[in-house]
N, C-alpha and C positions, 0 to 999 in steps of 0.2 A: 504494500500500500504506500503510495507516494505522499510526501509531506510538502507543505508550502514552506520553502526556506529561501535564504538570501540568494543562493546560486540560481534557483528557479526564477526568482523575480528579475535577476540580472539578465537572464536569457530572454525572458518575456519582453523586457524593455528594449533589448537589442533588436529583436525581431519585429517589434512594433515601430521600428524606424529611429530608435534612439530617443534620448531625453528631449531633444528639441522638437521632435514630432508629436510628443504627447502633450495635449492641452488640458485634459481633465480626466480624473479617475473616480468612478463610482462603482457600485455593485448592487445586485439584487440577491435573492436567496441562493441562486446557483451560478450566477454569471458575473465575471469581472467585466465591467463596461468601460472602455477606454476611448475617449474622443481624441482623434488624431488630426493633425493639420493637413497631411498629405497621405491619403489612403493608399496611393500607389507605392509608398515606401514600406508598407507592411508586408512581411514575408509570411503568408498564411500557411503554407505547407510546413515551414520550419516551426511555426507556432504549434501546429497540430502534432508535430513530432516530439514536443517536450513532454516528458513523463508527467502525468497528472492532468494534462489538458485533454478533456473529453470531446471537445469540438470547438470550432471557430465559426462565428456568424459575422459576415461583413454587412453592416447596416449603414452603407455609405461612409459618413465621417465618424461613425462609432463602431469600434471593433468589440464584439462580445465574445469573451473567452469562457467557455463552459468548464467549470471546475468541480461542480457538485455542491451539495448542501454543506454549510458550515465552513467551507473553504474560501468562498468568494469574498466574504467580509475580511478574513485574515489577509488574503492576497491584496485586497484594496488598501488596507492599512499599511502593509509592508511596502507596497509600491509607492504610496504617498511619501513614506519615510525615506525610501531609497531616492526618490526624485529630489527631496529636500536636501539630502546629503550630497547628491551629485547633480547640481543645477546645470542647465545648459548655459552657454555664454550669453545667449539672448536673454535668458531669465536674469542672470547676474547683472548684465548691462542695463536691463529695464529697471530693475530694483534700485541700482545705484543712481541711475539717471533721475528716477522719481524722487529719491531721497534728496538729491542735490537741488532739484527744481523746487521741492517743498521748502527749501531754505532761502529761495530767491524771492523775498517778499518786500524788499525795499522799493521805493517808487521808481528808481532808475531801471531796475531789472524788470519791473512790471511794465514800464513804458516800452522797453525793448521786446518784451513778450508780445505786446500788441503790435509793435513795429514789424515783428516777424510775419504776422498774418497779412501784412500788406504785400510782401514780396514772395512768400512761399507759393501761393497759387500761380505765380508767373514763372517759376523756375523751369518747369518742363518746357515752356515755350522758348525761354532763353536758350536752353540746351539744344532744342531741336533746330532753331534758327541758326545758332552758332555752328552746329555740326554741319548743316547743309551749306553754310557759307564756307566752312573749312574745306569740305570736300570739293565745292565749286572752285575755290582758289587753288587747291591742289591740282585739279584737272586743268585749270587755266595755265598754271605755270609749267606743267609737263607737256601739254598737247597744243597750247595756243600761243603762248608768249614766244616770240622769235620765229614762229612758223609763218611762212609767206602766204599760204592758202590753207588756213585751218578748216576743219570739217564744220560746215554750217550747222548741222544738226547738233554737234557737240557744243558749239557756241551758244545756240538757243537753249540747250539744256543747262549750261552754266548760268546764263542770265536768269533762267527760271528758278534755279536753286538759290540765287542771290536775292530774289525779290522778297522772300519771306523775312529776311533780316531788315530789308529796307522798310517793309510795311510795319514790322514790329517797332523799330526805332522812330519811325515817323509819328506814330500815335501812342507810343508807350506811356507818355505823360497822362493821357486820359485814363488808361487802365490803372495807373498808380493812384491818380486822384480818386477814382471810384473806390478802390480798395481801402485807401487811407481814410476816407470819410466814413466808410462802413466800420472799419476797425475801431474808430473813436466815437462810435455811437450816432453818426449822422446818416443821411441818405446818400447812397453811392452816386446817384445821378447828379446831385449838387456838386460833389467833389469832382466828378468828370467835367462838368460845365466850367468850374473854376480852373481846372487843369488845362482846358482848351485855350484859355487866355495866353498860355505860355507857348503855344505852337502857331498862333495866328501871326501874320506878317506885319500888320499895321502899316501897310504900304498904301499911300493914297491912290496909286495907279493899279492896285490889285483888283481882280475881277472875281466873280463867283462867290464861293463861301468865304474867301479871304478879304472881301471888300467890306466897306461900311464904317471903318473906324481907323483913323491914322494918328489920333492923339486923344488925350483924356481932358476935355475942356481946356484945350490949349497947352496942356502939359505933355512933354514927350513920354512915350511908353518904351520901356526897356525890359523885355521879357527874358533876358539872359540868365536869370536865376534858375531857370529850368527845373530840375528835379527837386532842388532845395526849396525853391519857391512853391512848387506844386504841393509838396508835403506840408509846408507851413499853411498854405491857403486851405487845403482840404481838412487838416486837423483843426485849425481855428474855425473854419466854416462849420464843422460838426458841433463844436461847442456853442457857436452863435445860434445854430439851428435849434439846439436843445433849449437854449435860453429864450428864444423867440416863442417856442412852442408853449412855454409856461403861461404866456399872456394871450395866446390866440384861442378863441372858443373851439371846442372839439368839432363842431359842425362846419367850421371854416378852416380847419387845419390843413386839409389837402390843397386848398386854394391859396391861403395866405402865408403859411409857414415858409415854404420854399421861396415864394416870391420876395418876401421881406428879407430872408436870409441872403438871397443872391444879390439884391440891391445893396445891402450893407457890405457884403463881402466883395462885391465887384469894386466898389470905391476903395475899400481897405487894401485889396490886392494891388490895384494900380498905384495907389499913393504910398503904401507902406511896405507891403510884402515884396513886391518886385525890386525896389531899391535895396532892401535888406538882403533879398535872395541873391542879387548880383554880388554884393560884398562877400557874403558867406561862400558863394560858389567860387569866386575868384580866389578867396583866401584858402579854401579847402584844396582847390586845384594846385595852388602854389606850394602849400605845405606837403602834400603827398607826392607831388612831382619831385620835390627835393628829397623827401624821405626815401622813396623807392628807387631813386637814382643814386642813392648813397649806400655803400655796402653796410655801414654800421646801422643806419636807419632801417635798412631792409632786414638785417639780422634781428633787431629789436622787434619789428612788426611780426616776423615769422616766429620768433621765439615765444612771443606772448599770445599768439593766436589760439593755441589750445586752451589757454587759461580763459580767453574771451569766450570760447565755445562752452567751456565748463560753467561760466557765469551767465551764459545766455545773452551776451551783449554783442556777439559777432555780427548780427544783422545790421548793427550800426555802421558797418563798412560799406553797405550797399549804396548809399548816396555818393560815397567817394568813387565807387566803380563808375557811376554815371558821369561824374565830373571828369574822370580820367579818359573815358571813351570819347567824350566831347572835345577835350583839349588835345589828347594825344592820338586819337584814332583807334586806340586799343586799351584794354584794361591791364595796365602794367602791374597793378597791385595784386591781382588775383593769383598769378603763378608764384609770387613771393609767399603769400599766405598758404598756398597749397603745399609748400615745403614742410609745414607743421605736420601734415598727415604722413608725409614721407618719413620724417624723423620718427614718428610713432611706429611705422611699419618696421623700421630698423630696430627699434627697441623691442618690439614684440618678437622678432626673429632671434634676438639675443636671449630673451627669456625662454624661448622654445629650446634653444641649444642647451641652456643651463638647467632646464627643468628635468625632473626625473623621468625616465622612460615609462610610458604607460600612465603618467600622471594626468590629473584632471586639467591642469594648466595647459599641458601640451595638446590635449584634445580640444580645449577651448580655442587656443590660438590657431590650430589647424583649420577650424571651422570659420575663423574670422579673417585670416591673413589674405585670402584672395580678394574678398570685398575691400580690404584695406589697400591693396595694390591698386584697386579700381576707384579709390577715392571715397569709399564708404567707411568712415573711421569711428563712428560712435560705438560699435561693439568693442573695439579695442580700447577706446578711452574709458568707458564706464565698466567694462568687464575685465580688463587686463591691467592697463598701466595706472590709471588713477587710483584704484583701491590699494595698490602697492606703493604709491607715492614716489619712491626713488625712480622707477622707470618712467614715470610721467615727467619728472624733471629732466631726465636724460633725453626723452623724446623731444622735449622743448629745445634742448641744446642741439639735437640733430636738425630740427626745423630751422633754428637760427643759422646753422652752418650752411644749409641749402639756400636760405634767404640771403645770406652774406655773399654767396657765390653769384647768384643772379644779380644782386645789387652791384657787385664789383664789375661784372660784365657790362651792365648798363652805364656805370660810371666811366668805363673805358670807351664808351661811345656806341654801345649796341643795346639800346632798350628794346624790349619785346613784351608781349602780353597776350591776353585772351582776345579773340576777335569779337566777343560779345560782352554784355554787362556781367552775365553770370553763366557759369557752365559747370560741367563735372570737373572734379579734381583728380588726382592720381594719374595713372597712365591713360585714362579715358580722355584727358584734356589735351593730349599730344596733338591730335589733328586740328585743334582749335587755336593753336599758337600762331601768332603772326608778328611781323615787324615791318619797318620801312624798307628792309633789305630782302623781304620775302618770307615765306613760311618755313622753308627747310632750315635756315640758320636759327630761326626762333625755336623750332622743335628741338634742335640740337642743344641749345642753351637750356631749355626746360629739362630735357632728359639728363643733362650733365648736373644741373642743380639738384634734381631728384636723386641721382646716384650719390652725390655728396651727402645729402640728408640721410639716405639709407645707411651709408657706411658710418657716418658720425653717430647716428642714433644707435646702431649696432655696437660699435666699439665702446662708446661711453657707457652704455648699459651693461655690456659684458664685463667691463673692468670695474665699474663703480656702483652699479645699481642692483646687484644680486645678493650681496651680503646682508644677512638678517631680513631677507625678503621671502615671503611664502612662495615656494616653487612647487608645491604639491599639486 
């Protein structure tokens, strides 16, 4: 007669697809009921071959393992205990991330939490448009540039692939204005209307939708504040809208609230926000142009970026991305900050080498290192390096070394950056790199900086961050 024991539970978990595939464990009188994330990872025949298993029923996302009376309850309790002792990296990362976020309660962190909701919905579009632009530029440099009679179909395809980024950047301010107003409690459409003020030409000779206003009651209009001005206008507009709503009768809310809000905010935008936006935009552009074109400034930015991610304030860099794209033609800051993730990959590889064979840490790193190479770093931050502190510090050092490298090359006369405002990091970002000298030199610089960050993160972690650190 078989008994429910630790070895049996371990085999059950293994053939159910591992810890990461198990979402919930319950039982009835005779069956152990396990909810799984990916049913195709479950090895049913191997489950049936375990001694003590009387049968297996696949009810889509719930696997029912028939064990018999009095055994199902014991198996469920033992499996829950086993999973708590052997959590997956995703579970560890999620728990640590939630714990850190629960501590982020000061007004600045709460502001940036709202700030993130403005740009997060746009990221997939940034990546898609940037990737298409990168592929189009690659095709153009290989098959069109310098060719006397390029293939007309290929030229048309290249132009088609470029049009998406042109459309995105032409009207991006409206999307941001809409999201910003909603994030801060206002009507998205009001934010979009105010944002449109920053893309109109104010040319007295303009026709069509761009005609009708060339000055504001005789005062010159300068919409150069762009993304900074859009954010200020949309956020302030949301506050004004909520203030106006307090005084407007409910039955007139739909008619009057937005009307009054727009009249107030239109004046305020032209007279106050646009001039302030220009000063802030120019100042921010100057500051970060000098920082990311300076090896030491680049090292500081890359070295502190993981800490910014941990504190939840990294979205504050997004307006800077816009400023750099507008002034330089590419986002020179993004590849510098991406070095932080590369430093962390190097640190994780060092921990893997130092960890005991068959250890939980090795298993966790093995599952997260490929996403880490591709720029998805949160599992490594919250599941591997941050809980152990020292490797998190050496990961930051690795990132700083990569940032220093890219900053030094920029200082020597070769700045490069991302061809879009926002994109993937890690190795996925390689096709999106560009420069005034073309995309291939930019790709080479990015890969070299990434390699430096990998190596520095690995070496510093291996030498200085494994003593008195949990490697089990």
